[in-house]
TORTORDREN-177722 format. One record per residue (C-alpha): x, y, z; residue in one letter; residue number from 1. Coordinates in pm, whole numbers. Layout:
<tibas>
TIBA        x        y        z   code   pos
TIBA        X        Y        Z      A   NUM
...
</tibas>
This chain:
<tibas>
TIBA        x        y        z   code   pos
TIBA     1591     1502     -203      M     1
TIBA     1861     1437       54      I     2
TIBA     2219     1321       67      G     3
TIBA     2198     1037      324      F     4
TIBA     2484     1067      568      R     5
TIBA     2575     1008      927      T     6
TIBA     2668     1285     1168      T     7
TIBA     3032     1194     1116      T     8
TIBA     3009     1260      744      I     9
TIBA     2827     1589      803      I    10
TIBA     3111     1701     1029      S    11
TIBA     3362     1598      767      A    12
TIBA     3176     1803      507      L    13
TIBA     3198     2113      721      L    14
TIBA     3573     2068      757      M    15
TIBA     3616     2014      383      V    16
TIBA     3403     2320      303      T    17
TIBA     3617     2534      530      A    18
TIBA     3938     2393      386      A    19
TIBA     3921     2557       44      Y    20
TIBA     3935     2932       17      A    21
TIBA     3681     3148     -161      A    22
TIBA     3799     3424     -396      P    23
TIBA     3934     3725     -209      E    24
TIBA     3636     3940     -307      S    25
TIBA     3403     3719     -106      R    26
TIBA     3576     3820      215      S    27
TIBA     3608     4188      121      G    28
TIBA     3376     4481      175      T    29
TIBA     3001     4472      121      D    30
TIBA     3056     4638     -216      A    31
TIBA     3263     4337     -327      D    32
TIBA     2996     4083     -241      K    33
TIBA     2784     3977     -539      P    34
TIBA     2417     4058     -564      N    35
TIBA     2206     3749     -620      I    36
TIBA     1875     3727     -805      I    37
TIBA     1719     3383     -765      F    38
TIBA     1425     3320    -1001      V    39
TIBA     1207     3018     -925      L    40
TIBA      916     2933    -1156      T    41
TIBA      622     2706    -1077      D    42
TIBA      554     2375    -1260      D    43
TIBA      800     2419    -1545      M    44
TIBA     1026     2139    -1666      S    45
TIBA     1327     2104    -1894      W    46
TIBA     1071     2046    -2169      G    47
TIBA      943     2404    -2155      E    48
TIBA     1262     2555    -2293      L    49
TIBA     1360     2606    -2653      G    50
TIBA     1724     2543    -2559      C    51
TIBA     1633     2186    -2458      S    52
TIBA     1498     2104    -2803      G    53
TIBA     1134     2214    -2783      N    54
TIBA     1054     2339    -3134      E    55
TIBA      715     2488    -3045      I    56
TIBA      770     2691    -2731      I    57
TIBA      916     3041    -2757      K    58
TIBA     1174     3121    -2489      T    59
TIBA     1444     3327    -2666      P    60
TIBA     1557     3514    -2356      N    61
TIBA     1601     3214    -2129      I    62
TIBA     1772     3040    -2421      D    63
TIBA     2015     3332    -2442      R    64
TIBA     2082     3311    -2068      L    65
TIBA     2137     2937    -2110      Y    66
TIBA     2401     3006    -2377      D    67
TIBA     2587     3238    -2138      Q    68
TIBA     2574     3033    -1820      S    69
TIBA     2675     2729    -1622      L    70
TIBA     2400     2468    -1667      R    71
TIBA     2354     2207    -1395      F    72
TIBA     2212     1916    -1594      R    73
TIBA     2149     1692    -1294      N    74
TIBA     1992     1933    -1045      F    75
TIBA     1729     1756     -835      N    76
TIBA     1450     1894     -618      V    77
TIBA     1128     1749     -476      A    78
TIBA      861     1633     -719      A    79
TIBA      623     1913     -622      Y    80
TIBA      592     2266     -496      C    81
TIBA      611     2338     -120      A    82
TIBA      858     2052      -54      P    83
TIBA     1106     2200     -302      T    84
TIBA     1069     2542     -143      R    85
TIBA     1135     2382      195      A    86
TIBA     1460     2234       60      Q    87
TIBA     1578     2566      -79      L    88
TIBA     1496     2761      235      M    89
TIBA     1614     2510      497      S    90
TIBA     1898     2311      339      G    91
TIBA     1719     1993      446      R    92
TIBA     1506     1728      284      H    93
TIBA     1153     1862      307      E    94
TIBA     1045     1596      558      F    95
TIBA     1322     1705      797      Y    96
TIBA     1192     2060      752      A    97
TIBA      837     1954      845      G    98
TIBA      685     1980      496      V    99
TIBA      511     1667      366      T   100
TIBA      238     1815      149      D   101
TIBA      108     2128      -18      T   102
TIBA     -220     2106      177      R   103
TIBA     -378     2037      513      Y   104
TIBA     -144     2263      715      E   105
TIBA      148     2033      630      R   106
TIBA      320     2292      412      D   107
TIBA      440     2496      711      N   108
TIBA      819     2525      720      L   109
TIBA      949     2434     1066      R   110
TIBA      960     2752     1270      D   111
TIBA     1270     2653     1469      D   112
TIBA     1508     2654     1169      L   113
TIBA     1746     2919     1044      K   114
TIBA     1653     2973      681      I   115
TIBA     1818     3106      366      L   116
TIBA     1762     3485      395      P   117
TIBA     1899     3486      749      Q   118
TIBA     2240     3378      617      Y   119
TIBA     2234     3674      381      F   120
TIBA     2151     3903      672      K   121
TIBA     2456     3765      854      D   122
TIBA     2665     3871      553      A   123
TIBA     2527     4226      550      G   124
TIBA     2277     4188      264      Y   125
TIBA     1940     4350      220      R   126
TIBA     1687     4081      137      T   127
TIBA     1352     4050      -36      A   128
TIBA     1117     3783     -161      M   129
TIBA      848     3845     -418      I   130
TIBA      582     3599     -530      G   131
TIBA      478     3257     -409      K   132
TIBA      585     3157      -56      W   133
TIBA      380     2839        6      H   134
TIBA      554     2758      334      L   135
TIBA      298     2905      573      A   136
TIBA      -68     2811      568      S   137
TIBA      -83     2924      933      L   138
TIBA       46     3232     1113      E   139
TIBA      271     3036     1349      T   140
TIBA      447     2701     1353      G   141
TIBA      434     2414     1599      T   142
TIBA      653     2598     1852      T   143
TIBA      459     2923     1822      G   144
TIBA      706     3123     1613      K   145
TIBA      592     3323     1307      P   146
TIBA      597     3167      960      L   147
TIBA      555     3473      739      A   148
TIBA      862     3540      521      P   149
TIBA      903     3900      639      Y   150
TIBA      943     3765      993      K   151
TIBA     1203     3506      891      R   152
TIBA     1485     3709      740      G   153
TIBA     1336     3892      443      F   154
TIBA     1342     4270      490      D   155
TIBA     1056     4295      243      M   156
TIBA      816     4026      130      A   157
TIBA      552     4098     -133      L   158
TIBA      391     3760     -145      Y   159
TIBA      100     3524     -159      V   160
TIBA       81     3214       57      R   161
TIBA        1     2984     -236      N   162
TIBA     -165     3092     -560      Q   163
TIBA     -258     3441     -673      V   164
TIBA     -510     3576     -922      G   165
TIBA     -359     3589    -1267      R   166
TIBA     -499     3934    -1347      F   167
TIBA     -518     4229    -1103      D   168
TIBA     -375     4024     -816      P   169
TIBA     -385     4104     -446      A   170
TIBA      -53     4054     -266      L   171
TIBA       62     4096       91      N   172
TIBA      352     4331      166      R   173
TIBA      494     4273      512      N   174
TIBA      151     4203      658      G   175
TIBA      -55     4454      463      K   176
TIBA     -267     4376      156      D   177
TIBA     -200     4558     -170      E   178
TIBA     -397     4542     -494      N   179
TIBA     -227     4561     -833      F   180
TIBA     -342     4614    -1189      K   181
TIBA     -209     4396    -1467      G   182
TIBA      -83     4041    -1519      Y   183
TIBA       77     3865    -1223      C   184
TIBA      397     3767    -1407      G   185
TIBA      463     4124    -1518      D   186
TIBA      388     4264    -1173      I   187
TIBA      625     4033     -986      L   188
TIBA      922     4114    -1209      F   189
TIBA      843     4487    -1208      E   190
TIBA      821     4493     -830      Q   191
TIBA     1149     4303     -798      A   192
TIBA     1337     4557    -1010      M   193
TIBA     1168     4844     -829      K   194
TIBA     1276     4714     -488      W   195
TIBA     1635     4674     -606      I   196
TIBA     1642     5027     -751      E   197
TIBA     1490     5194     -446      E   198
TIBA     1720     5034     -190      G   199
TIBA     2066     5123      -63      N   200
TIBA     2288     5088     -370      Q   201
TIBA     2599     5051     -151      E   202
TIBA     2460     4737       11      Q   203
TIBA     2455     4397     -164      P   204
TIBA     2113     4242     -213      Y   205
TIBA     1948     3902     -233      F   206
TIBA     1625     3885     -434      M   207
TIBA     1417     3567     -423      Y   208
TIBA     1164     3597     -707      L   209
TIBA      919     3306     -707      A   210
TIBA      658     3324     -982      T   211
TIBA      318     3160     -938      S   212
TIBA      310     3068    -1308      I   213
TIBA      292     2859    -1524      P   214
TIBA      103     2670    -1250      H   215
TIBA     -275     2657    -1302      S   216
TIBA     -512     2839    -1333      P   217
TIBA     -395     2857    -1692      L   218
TIBA     -463     3216    -1790      K   219
TIBA     -238     3438    -1999      A   220
TIBA     -258     3776    -2175      P   221
TIBA     -390     3766    -2531      K   222
TIBA      -60     3865    -2689      E   223
TIBA      106     3552    -2548      Y   224
TIBA     -183     3325    -2641      L   225
TIBA     -149     3457    -2997      A   226
TIBA      200     3305    -3014      L   227
TIBA       46     2956    -3007      Y   228
TIBA     -279     3018    -3192      E   229
TIBA     -183     2783    -3477      D   230
TIBA       15     2531    -3271      A   231
TIBA     -104     2171    -3255      A   232
TIBA     -185     2195    -2886      L   233
TIBA     -491     2167    -2665      G   234
TIBA     -648     2483    -2524      K   235
TIBA     -495     2434    -2180      G   236
TIBA     -156     2353    -2329      Q   237
TIBA     -161     2673    -2535      K   238
TIBA     -232     2873    -2221      S   239
TIBA       45     2688    -2038      Y   240
TIBA      300     2769    -2309      Y   241
TIBA      175     3128    -2322      A   242
TIBA      245     3166    -1951      M   243
TIBA      597     3031    -2002      V   244
TIBA      651     3287    -2278      S   245
TIBA      537     3561    -2041      N   246
TIBA      803     3447    -1795      I   247
TIBA     1057     3448    -2076      D   248
TIBA      974     3802    -2183      E   249
TIBA     1004     3919    -1825      N   250
TIBA     1337     3742    -1795      M   251
TIBA     1441     3938    -2103      G   252
TIBA     1333     4265    -1940      R   253
TIBA     1523     4173    -1625      L   254
TIBA     1838     4085    -1821      M   255
TIBA     1826     4409    -2022      K   256
TIBA     1769     4607    -1704      W   257
TIBA     2071     4439    -1543      L   258
TIBA     2289     4518    -1843      E   259
TIBA     2226     4889    -1786      N   260
TIBA     2310     4884    -1415      R   261
TIBA     2654     4981    -1277      P   262
TIBA     2665     4658    -1073      D   263
TIBA     2591     4434    -1372      K   264
TIBA     2931     4262    -1346      D   265
TIBA     2875     4182     -980      N   266
TIBA     2528     4030    -1001      T   267
TIBA     2453     3658    -1011      I   268
TIBA     2135     3558    -1194      L   269
TIBA     1988     3212    -1135      I   270
TIBA     1693     3056    -1314      F   271
TIBA     1532     2735    -1193      T   272
TIBA     1194     2577    -1115      T   273
TIBA     1024     2379     -839      D   274
TIBA      935     2055    -1020      N   275
TIBA      846     1908    -1357      G   276
TIBA      539     2004    -1554      H   277
TIBA      201     1874    -1442      T   278
TIBA       92     1529    -1551      V   279
TIBA     -246     1663    -1662      R   280
TIBA     -125     1939    -1894      W   281
TIBA      194     1757    -1982      G   282
TIBA        2     1452    -2100      G   283
TIBA      168     1177    -1895      H   284
TIBA       10      848    -1795      D   285
TIBA       34      709    -1442      K   286
TIBA      359      534    -1537      D   287
TIBA      517      862    -1636      G   288
TIBA      518      802    -2011      F   289
TIBA      395     1065    -2255      L   290
TIBA       62      995    -2419      M   291
TIBA      -13     1077    -2781      E   292
TIBA     -109     1438    -2704      D   293
TIBA      165     1485    -2443      G   294
TIBA      395     1786    -2433      L   295
TIBA      763     1769    -2514      Y   296
TIBA      956     1668    -2201      N   297
TIBA     1319     1672    -2319      A   298
TIBA     1319     1293    -2330      G   299
TIBA     1252     1254    -1958      L   300
TIBA     1001     1019    -1802      R   301
TIBA      750     1150    -1551      G   302
TIBA      612     1481    -1434      G   303
TIBA      502     1658    -1120      K   304
TIBA      447     1430     -820      N   305
TIBA      586     1127    -1002      Q   306
TIBA      901      957     -882      Q   307
TIBA     1076      935    -1218      W   308
TIBA     1335     1185    -1332      R   309
TIBA     1100     1420    -1518      G   310
TIBA      926     1509    -1192      G   311
TIBA     1230     1626    -1000      S   312
TIBA     1529     1689    -1231      C   313
TIBA     1488     2053    -1329      V   314
TIBA     1678     2330    -1510      P   315
TIBA     1929     2516    -1295      F   316
TIBA     2095     2793    -1495      I   317
TIBA     2367     2989    -1313      F   318
TIBA     2511     3312    -1459      H   319
TIBA     2796     3495    -1285      W   320
TIBA     2988     3754    -1489      P   321
TIBA     3356     3670    -1506      G   322
TIBA     3305     3334    -1334      V   323
TIBA     3025     3144    -1505      A   324
TIBA     2928     3349    -1809      D   325
TIBA     3000     3104    -2091      K   326
TIBA     2813     2790    -2195      A   327
TIBA     2926     2510    -1966      R   328
TIBA     2746     2191    -1866      D   329
TIBA     2784     2032    -1524      N   330
TIBA     2662     1678    -1451      N   331
TIBA     2728     1672    -1076      T   332
TIBA     2448     1511     -875      L   333
TIBA     2326     1841     -731      A   334
TIBA     2021     1919     -519      S   335
TIBA     1805     2190     -371      G   336
TIBA     1973     2098      -44      L   337
TIBA     2295     2249     -176      D   338
TIBA     2170     2606     -208      I   339
TIBA     2248     2727      145      I   340
TIBA     2601     2576      161      P   341
TIBA     2676     2715     -186      T   342
TIBA     2552     3065     -109      F   343
TIBA     2738     3065      223      C   344
TIBA     3063     3008       33      D   345
TIBA     2982     3273     -226      I   346
TIBA     2895     3546       24      I   347
TIBA     3160     3452      278      G   348
TIBA     2964     3337      582      V   349
TIBA     2999     3019      781      K   350
TIBA     2698     2806      858      S   351
TIBA     2635     2742     1225      D   352
TIBA     2372     2477     1148      D   353
TIBA     2497     2119     1182      S   354
TIBA     2163     1993     1050      G   355
TIBA     2223     2107      692      L   356
TIBA     2212     1810      455      Q   357
TIBA     2357     1958      138      G   358
TIBA     2701     2026       -5      Y   359
TIBA     2855     2336     -156      S   360
TIBA     2855     2364     -535      L   361
TIBA     3112     2643     -518      F   362
TIBA     3389     2432     -671      N   363
TIBA     3157     2330     -955      D   364
TIBA     3082     2696    -1020      I   365
TIBA     3453     2781    -1030      L   366
TIBA     3525     2490    -1264      G   367
TIBA     3723     2299    -1001      K   368
TIBA     3678     1932     -894      P   369
TIBA     3341     1897     -725      S   370
TIBA     3298     1869     -349      S   371
TIBA     3003     1634     -398      I   372
TIBA     3091     1279     -284      P   373
TIBA     3097     1015     -556      E   374
TIBA     2866      791     -352      D   375
TIBA     2603     1056     -281      R   376
TIBA     2243      940     -256      M   377
TIBA     1931     1154     -288      L   378
TIBA     1593     1044     -158      F   379
TIBA     1297     1160     -364      N   380
TIBA      961     1106     -195      H   381
TIBA      624     1212     -333      C   382
TIBA      440     1219        1      G   383
TIBA       83     1354      -15      R   384
TIBA     -105     1122      217      W   385
TIBA     -450     1250      314      T   386
TIBA     -408     1212      692      Y   387
TIBA      -96     1171      908      P   388
TIBA     -234      833     1018      T   389
TIBA     -158      710      663      E   390
TIBA      214      791      650      I   391
TIBA      327      428      638      E   392
TIBA       76      353      362      S   393
TIBA      272      585      131      F   394
TIBA      621      484      244      K   395
TIBA      740      355      -92      Y   396
TIBA      601      628     -316      H   397
TIBA      965      711     -363      A   398
TIBA     1295      683     -548      A   399
TIBA     1662      667     -449      V   400
TIBA     1904      845     -680      V   401
TIBA     2279      821     -735      T   402
TIBA     2495      988     -999      K   403
TIBA     2410      701    -1237      R   404
TIBA     2111      503    -1114      F   405
TIBA     1753      566    -1002      R   406
TIBA     1575      303     -793      L   407
TIBA     1195      334     -808      V   408
TIBA      917      149     -628      W   409
TIBA      664      117     -908      E   410
TIBA      299       15     -902      T   411
TIBA       28      -55    -1157      K   412
TIBA     -242       60     -916      Q   413
TIBA     -413      394     -958      K   414
TIBA     -390      482     -589      S   415
TIBA      -52      512     -420      Q   416
TIBA     -199      419      -81      K   417
TIBA      -95       68       29      D   418
TIBA       -4       -4     -333      A   419
TIBA      162     -330     -431      K   420
TIBA      498     -234     -572      R   421
TIBA      789     -382     -760      T   422
TIBA     1143     -248     -764      L   423
TIBA     1281     -105    -1086      A   424
TIBA     1634       22    -1146      L   425
TIBA     1722      264    -1425      Y   426
TIBA     2063      367    -1554      D   427
TIBA     1950      719    -1641      Y   428
TIBA     2297      818    -1756      R   429
TIBA     2266      590    -2059      S   430
TIBA     1885      571    -2056      D   431
TIBA     1754      921    -1967      P   432
TIBA     1399      819    -2055      G   433
TIBA     1411      541    -1792      E   434
TIBA     1266      282    -2027      K   435
TIBA     1492      -15    -1953      Q   436
TIBA     1473     -179    -1611      N   437
TIBA     1828     -303    -1541      V   438
TIBA     1767     -449    -1197      I   439
TIBA     1863     -799    -1313      E   440
TIBA     2194     -670    -1446      Q   441
TIBA     2272     -475    -1127      H   442
TIBA     2101     -655     -837      P   443
TIBA     2369     -547     -589      E   444
TIBA     2304     -179     -669      V   445
TIBA     1929     -218     -616      A   446
TIBA     1988     -402     -289      K   447
TIBA     2225     -131     -162      R   448
TIBA     1992      157     -249      L   449
TIBA     1683      -16     -108      A   450
TIBA     1871      -90      214      A   451
TIBA     1979      274      248      A   452
TIBA     1619      391      216      F   453
TIBA     1499      211      532      E   454
TIBA     1701      399      799      P   455
TIBA     1655      722      606      W   456
TIBA     1277      681      621      W   457
TIBA     1275      611      994      E   458
TIBA     1484      920     1062      E   459
TIBA     1291     1142      820      A   460
TIBA      963     1067      997      K   461
TIBA     1097     1233     1312      Q   462
TIBA     1117     1565     1128      G   463
TIBA      753     1564     1013      M   464
TIBA      656     1807     1287      V   465
TIBA      325     1916     1130      N   466
TIBA      203     1557     1095      D   467
TIBA      328     1472     1444      L   468
TIBA      156     1779     1588      H   469
TIBA     -175     1680     1431      Q   470
TIBA     -140     1327     1567      L   471
TIBA      -51     1451     1916      E   472
TIBA     -337     1701     1934      T   473
TIBA     -592     1488     1751      G   474
TIBA     -663     1779     1515      N   475
TIBA     -635     1591     1189      L   476
TIBA     -670     1820      889      V   477
TIBA     -799     1677      563      G   478
TIBA    -1016     1748      260      P   479
TIBA    -1332     1788      466      E   480
TIBA    -1173     2086      645      S   481
TIBA    -1103     2263      319      Q   482
TIBA    -1448     2185      182      K   483
TIBA    -1616     2310      499      A   484
TIBA    -1417     2632      484      A   485
TIBA    -1507     2680      119      S   486
TIBA    -1877     2613      177      D   487
TIBA    -1882     2861      463      A   488
TIBA    -1713     3138      268      T   489
TIBA    -1946     3435      207      P   490
TIBA    -2015     3475     -164      K   491
TIBA    -2020     3805     -348      T   492
TIBA    -2162     3903     -682      E   493
TIBA    -1936     3821     -973      K   494
TIBA    -1702     4109    -1049      G   495
TIBA    -1786     4291     -725      K   496
TIBA    -1502     4362     -481      K   497
TIBA    -1553     4266     -117      M   498
TIBA    -1556     4535      145      T   499
TIBA    -1315     4517      438      L   500
TIBA    -1600     4393      658      E   501
TIBA    -1681     4118      407      E   502
TIBA    -1316     4012      396      K   503
TIBA    -1306     3988      775      K   504
TIBA    -1628     3786      773      A   505
TIBA    -1481     3554      512      Q   506
TIBA    -1165     3492      714      K   507
TIBA    -1371     3433     1029      R   508
TIBA    -1604     3189      852      A   509
TIBA    -1312     2992      712      K   510
TIBA    -1147     2975     1052      F   511
TIBA    -1460     2857     1234      M   512
TIBA    -1545     2600      965      A   513
TIBA    -1194     2456      968      A   514
TIBA    -1195     2443     1348      K   515
TIBA    -1527     2258     1348      K   516
TIBA    -1406     2013     1082      A   517
TIBA    -1089     1940     1281      K   518
TIBA    -1293     1864     1591      K   519
TIBA    -1525     1632     1399      E   520
TIBA    -1230     1452     1240      A   521
TIBA    -1071     1403     1581      A   522
TIBA    -1395     1260     1721      E   523
TIBA    -1408     1008     1434      K   524
TIBA    -1068      879     1539      E   525
</tibas>
């Protein structure tokens, strides 16, 4: 998602941001600066929370946090995984940050950008990320700089590039593999608290905790599956809900742990997610509507990688003792692009990046008039073309969003490639389920939003550095590369751990197979 603006407006934003003063404590000593714990879950929508009206799921701890926090009800991200993470880390629409997919080496966050943890380092924070990174399928980016999180501003990164085994996972800590015993959700939260406890207690910290659940594979401990044993759900749906309940219990542990710490009143806790729930497990059809066996979706239409609201409008729960610690709803048109500007205001640093595309939500947090322009537009694009030669074929797999309307290019075709589309306009403020197309009642709105999309698209393409690099080099990466790498991977007996030599052989085989597939794909062109 992106607020479409000219350079002039961006400059104006920077002046406005500097014009209002932060609380005195933000410009005080390191001890005055708030700690921030940012929890990001994977494939979890508004529908997976009891506080949103789901009568089956069990999330008592997140519900309690919800009742004691500022709730951004119109917080928008990308419709799927790596693109959302690119927004949060770069302060740009994912295309401007180089990320157009979750696959095919197009999930690499541009290596020439200053990213979120580096702003915290500027403010004197110690920084860590734990969990799913998914912004580096390669070691280096298109300009040769490293992509690993521990080389981009995180003092410590205990992470996995994409998905991790649900039980007894292997994680990478600052370049070295570590094996753990237990369930992945429990381990990530435990390691986050351990890092905070073992660090310099006089120094403020930023913890980015990105779970790899409830994304598939859908596997959960028995005690959480037992919670849904008698629920009228499919097997996969029960596992999905069980994984959410594991997250909830760990959120409860984290909250209790915070309550017993001396810095509890100076620690911000944020809970959010990267996109809506998956269409498969959620039970949506290709038009975003719930089927008979679909999961509760808080009345929203659409899920992951769909351009309706349920795919990209996600929970954003913000708890700050003494500032935002009572139930309060905010309906500002907010975005993942706003995270860096907001945090910069909170921790008292100025951004030196004129390419940031978000606005500060600091006034919203303080309960003051919002700094978000009334005419803000966000551009939600679902991307995911197979090859960079197909970019234009997926141009209109998109939506344009304002504080009231959502313009969607819809199709009845199964494939999004070169699909015949019709424009639909939804007044989601009065019709949150996006059921009534009001384009005939508001033709001028549809025309204005559609017109704004065209120059945005042309500019956004210039930021797709991974696609452009593949086109320039002729090394097109696609499904055949992944299949070749998988087929060439040495197999081991089930349940048997690989030796170090076998692991090295596996990595080498994958590399050579992918290299061969790239060459063959280039020759086909």
